N, C-alpha and C positions, 0 to 999 in steps of 0.2 A: 424346331422341327421335330417331328415324331419319327420314331424307327420303325413305324408300322409299314408293313408291306402292303401293296394294293391287294385287295381281296379278289379271289378267284371268282368268276362268275358261278352263281349257284344255279341249281336245276330250276329254282324259282324264276330266276331272271332269264334263264334259256328258254323256259316255257312261255314267259311273256313275250320274249322275242318272237318265238314261233307263232304265237297267237296273233301278234301284231302283223306278221308277214302273211298269215292265213287270212285275216280279215281285210288286208289291203287288196286281196284278190276277188273279194266278194262285191258284186254290183250293188249300189245303194238300194236299188228297188228291192233286192233280196233281204238286205238288212231291215228295211222298213216293214216288209211283209212279215218277216220273222218276229219283230217286235210286237206288231199288231196281233199275230197269232198267239204269242205269249200273253198278252194282255187279255185276249178273248178266252183263253184257257183258264187263266187266274180268275177272271170275272165269273166264268161258269162255276168254278169250285166255290166261289163265295157266295154264289147264288143258290147252291145246294143242288146243282144240275147233275152231279156225278154220281157213281155208283154208291159213294158214301152218304149220299143224301144230304141231311141237315147237319152232319158231323161238323163241317167246316163252314157252314152258312153264317154270313157276317154281311148284312146289306149295306152297312156304312162303307165297309172295305170294297164291295161289289160297285157301289156308286163311284167311288174314286177311280177304280180300274175302267169303268164304262166311259167316264168322263174323259179320262186320259186317251182311251181308244178313239173316242170320237174327235178329240183335238188332233190326234196323230193323223187320222184318215182326212181330216178336213185340211190340215196343213199339207199333207203329202198327196192330195188328190191330183195336183198339176204334175207331179213328180212321178207317179206310177200309173201305168196304163189302166184302161177300164177292165182289161182282162184280169188285172190283180185286184182293182178297186172294187168292182161289183160284188164278189163273194164276201169280201171284207164288210162292205156296207150291209149286206144281208145278214151277216153274222152279228154285227152290231145292233141292228134292228131287232133281231131275236132276243139278244140280251137285254136291250131296253124294255121289250115286251115282257120278259120273264121278270125283270125287276118290278115292273108295274103289277104283275100279278102276284108277286111275292111280298109286296108292301101291304102292311095293314092299313095304312093311310096313304093311298096313292097321291103322287104329285099332281099338281094342276098341269094340264096339257102344256107342254113347252118348258116345264120346269124339271122335268125328269133328268136322270144322269145323261149327259151328252146332248141333250136337246137343244142347248145353246147353240150347238154346231149343225145338228141335223134338222132342226124344227121339230114340231110336236109329233109324237109317235102314237098312233092309234091302232088297236087290235084289229 
């Protein structure tokens, strides 16, 4: 046996408990929408659509983010109301179109990021 005394809760574990308690109070729809908005924002940065322009542009990363967003919206469509889903789908389509415009060699219709879930996106 060890003579070690049980450790006191650190501020890190206390913060985790508070975060767990806080997130338990958040409706699932709000969590899904927040994640979707974060994916949209990150994709916009990777597409060079921010004030910094091409500083952070990375189309490979943008493709992954857009694809993940499309998958989330496809999977969550029945779980979130059209009130939440419609603007997210519009944002997704805008990102898909921006990706197509930014690509030097555009994907074939239906092969762009997220189009597996949304179908072909045309301008």
